[in-house]
N, C-alpha and C positions, 0 to 999 in steps of 0.2 A: 602677471602681479606684481611684475618689476618697472621701472623706469621713474620717473616722477611722477605722474599720473594716474597711475595702476589700472584696473578693471573699468575705470572712468573712460578713458581713453582709447583701450586695446579691445574691447566689447565693442566698440562702433566703429572701431576695423575692421575685426574680424566678420558682422556683419555685411558692410559693404564688400568686404572683399568675395563674403561665401556666394552674394548674390551678383558679382560681378563672374565664378565661374564655378557654373554648374556642377562640374567635374569636381569637383576637389571637398574637401572633406577634412574640419578640423577637432584635433585632440586638445580643449582650455583644460590647462593644467595649475591648478591653485585652489585656495581654498572656498569649499563648496555656497559657505555662507553669505562669499563676493560674487562668485560665479550662478548661483542656481537660478537668478531672473533671467538667464540668458535661453534663449528656446529658440531653436532651428535643425531641424530635419536632419542634419549633415555636419549637426555640431554633439560634442559630447565634451563634459564635465568629468575628469580624471581628477579625483581627490589627490590634494597634498599638503600635509597639517602644518607646514612651513612656510616661510618666505628667505631670504636672503639678500636683507636690507644695502642698500647702496653703500652704507657706511662697515658692513662685515667684513673683517678679513678674509683672505683665503681659507686660512685653517681650519675657521668657524665655517665657511662656506661647505670645505669639502670635509672635516672629521666629524661638528659636534650637530648640523642641520641636515641630515641622512636622508628625511624627509619633506624635504623644499622642494617649493615648484619646478624651478630648474633645475634639480637633480633629478626627479619625477619625469619632467618632459625631456631631457637627453635619456632616462631609461628608456624610452618608448621608440626612440632611435636604433640605441643598442638592443633592442629585444626586437625588432622588426614591426612594431604599432603601426610606427610614424615613418616617413621617406626623409622629413626635417622639424630641425626643433628653431622655433624661434624667442627671442627673449629679448628686452629691453631694461632689462636688471644690473648689475655688478659686474662690471666687463671681466675684470680678474678673475673674480670667480666662475664667471660661464667657461673661461680658457679653462680654468684648473681644474671645474668638473669634468668639461667637454674630453680634456685631453684623459685623463684618469679612468672617464666610463669607455670613451672609444678607441684609446691608445691611438696614436701617428701611424700613417701608412708606410710599409717597408721605403727606404730610401729617405724618408724626412727626420730629420732632427726635433724643430719647431713647428706647428702649426703659426700659420700668419692670417693677418686680418685683412682683410683687401676689401676696398669699397669704387666710386667712384665720382669724381669729381667731374665738372662742366667743363668745356671749353669752348674754344673760338670757334671751333669747326661745327658746333651742333651737337658733335656728341658727347664723349666723356673718357675720361682717359682712368685706366684704373687703376691704383697704387697701393702697395705693400711693401713692408709691413707699416700698418699705424699701430700700433702698442703696444702688441704681443709681447716683444722682444728688444728690448731696452739697447742689448751689446748683440751683436752680429757679426758672424765672421765670413767672410767670402765665399766657404760654401756654404752658408746658410742664403745667401743673395743671391748663391746659383738657385737651391730650389725652392726660392720666392719666385724666380721666373721661371721656373719650368710650371709651378701652378699655377701663376697669374695666366701665363698662354692657355695654362686646359679655362681655367674660368671666362677669358673673355672668347673662344671658342664656341662658348656654349653661348655669352652676348651677342654675338657680332657673327654671321658671316663673311665668306671673302677669303683675300691674302691672308696669311699667315701675321698675327699680329706682331709689332715692329714695338720692342723691348728695350728700353730706354733705361742706364744706371743712373742715381742721382749723384751730381759729382759740384764742384763750384767752379769748374768748367768744361770743357769740351774737348777740350787737350786730356790723351791718353798719361800723360806726365803726374797731371795734378791727382789732388787728392793724398789720405793716407795709404796706408798701406794694405788696409784691407780692401779699401777701396780699388787701388791698383792691382791688387790678387784678383780681386771678383769681376773686373774686366778682362783680364787675361783669360780667368775658367770661362767667361760668357764668348767672351769670341773664339774659344776654343768649342763649346755647345756651339754655336752660327757656323763652323766650319765643317762639323759632323751631322748639321740638320737638325739637330734639334731644338734651336730657337730660332724668332729670326731678331738677332742681335741689332742695334741701329750705332750705340755708342752712348759716350758720357751726355748726360742732360741737367739742365739744372732747371732748379727751381718754376720757375716764369713758363719751362718746357711744359708743364702740367695743363698752361690753364691754355697754351699754343694747341694744344692738340698735335705737339712735333710726332707724339709715338703713342702708342693704346697698351701698353702699361711700363709702366715706374717703377724701380726698385728701389727700394732705399731700407736702413734702418726703424727700429718701433719708436725711436723718439724722435727723431728728423719729421718721420712721417704722422704722426699723430700732432708735431708742429702745426705742418703744413695743413692737415686739416682741418685743425680749429684754426686756423689765421683765415681758412677762403672761406670757413663760416662766418666768422665776425664779416668779412669784408663782403660778403652776399648783402648778410643783413644788414647791413649800413648802405650801401647802395639799396635793396630796395626801399628801407626803409626811409631813406632820405627821397627816393623819389615821391615815394608817397606824402612826405609831409609837402615837399613841394608842390605838387599838385593843391594843396589844399592854401597854398600863400595866398591870392589875389586872384581877382575876375580875369584877368592875363594871364599868369599861369595858367588858372583853370583851360581856358581855350586853347590855350598851344595842348594843353593833356587829351583835352577832343578829338584836336586835328593829328596827334602822335598820337595818343592812344594803340590802333596796333601793334603799332613798331613798341612802344614803354610797353605793354603788357604780352609781346613777345620776348622780351629782353628780361622781364622780373622773374617769368616762368622757368624762362634757361636757368637764371641763379638763385632759384626758388630749392635751395640746398635739400628740401624735405623730398623733391622728386628722385633725390640720389638714395635716401638713406634704404639699410641694407649690409651690413658687410659679411661676408662672408670669409667664417673659422677653416683656411683650407689650411690641405696635412689632416687629416683625421680620418678614422674609418667610418664615416657618419655625413650627413652634413646639420651643421649646426651654422646661425645665422645673428648677428647684433643688432639690433636696433637701437638708434642713438636713445637715451634715454628721457631726454627733452620731446622726442618727438609727439605729434599731436598726433590728429587720425587720420589724417591723410599720411604720414609720414608713415606709420605703423603700419599702415596699408601698403603704398609702398616697398616695408621690407618683406611682408607675407607675398608679394608676387614677385621678391624677388626668389625669394626661397622655394614658393614652388614652378619658377621659372626653371631654375637648377634640375630641385626632381624631377620636372618630365621630363628635361635634355638630359638624362641622365651627368650630370658633374659630376658626380664621386667618380664614374666609370671614365672618365676621362679623364680625370686627374692619374687615376691609378694608370692609364695606358703608356699615358704622357712619361710618368715616371720611372715606367719600366722601360719605355725606349732609349731615355734617359741613364736607365740605370749604371754601366758604364764608366757614362762621364759623370756621373755621382761618387759612386764608389770611388774613382781613379783620383778626384778631388777632396777628400778625405782621406785618402791612404799618401798624399803627397807628401813628405818632410818638411817642415814652418823651417823659412827662410829669417836671419835675423840681419841687419844691415843699420 
């Protein structure tokens, strides 16, 4: 029911997803009058009388709309009726409801939003947090790194994922006190075998593919995400306009079409839609509110892959392994300078 387009887009994506995944089932949560026309043998409508609006406050969503589609969907995960929940609705409300119903995993103070951004190596860089936590401590950044490593272990095989700490420079002495302390904790984690810590990275390293995971606070991460989407949209739109300009550019476009087509596909942020809310006792994914059917289907794919590859168990395992380190970081005395 959520997002800018509602069932008109989400239902089309659901049908395509079911066609592509013959072993998957979907619970379509929302108002029956809006979803009743959807018929598929592997889809079931779960009624919810209310909808969380994009402008609803967290308090309204959490305390006053107790039969919202968002809340009922997450309840399906809590009850074991669904392996994962996906919403394109209000991000703040989704995080608050998910945290209230599912609770956080032992050793995790705050859930984080993680998603992928395309990089120059033809792969993607996982970045977290993307807006759930504006103010983060060094300990929170360490927790994000542990959870991000578990997520990437599901997304890609091979050597342990390299973690980078987003900073204003690569040097250890740079950054504010929180970043410096986070660097110390991450280096300790690397020495104990809990993480593959690369070191400090800068913003352009996200798109270079210098590391597999970039850790930052939610304010910085959200700005980076929105900026990357804007640049990608501008570049793709500019290429399309250039193709239409005159006969010479059209001929050049025909010759260069395979390369340009691959470039536009790689920069299409719709292919990377679907952010994981990590640190909860259940799988919850967030789709971009402006997602079209292609983008929403990609978010469904991510939720499906996470469930199929036991992401929740992997996150639990990583956290359990790093528990002594996380506990030590939490209990360390604060030092002012």
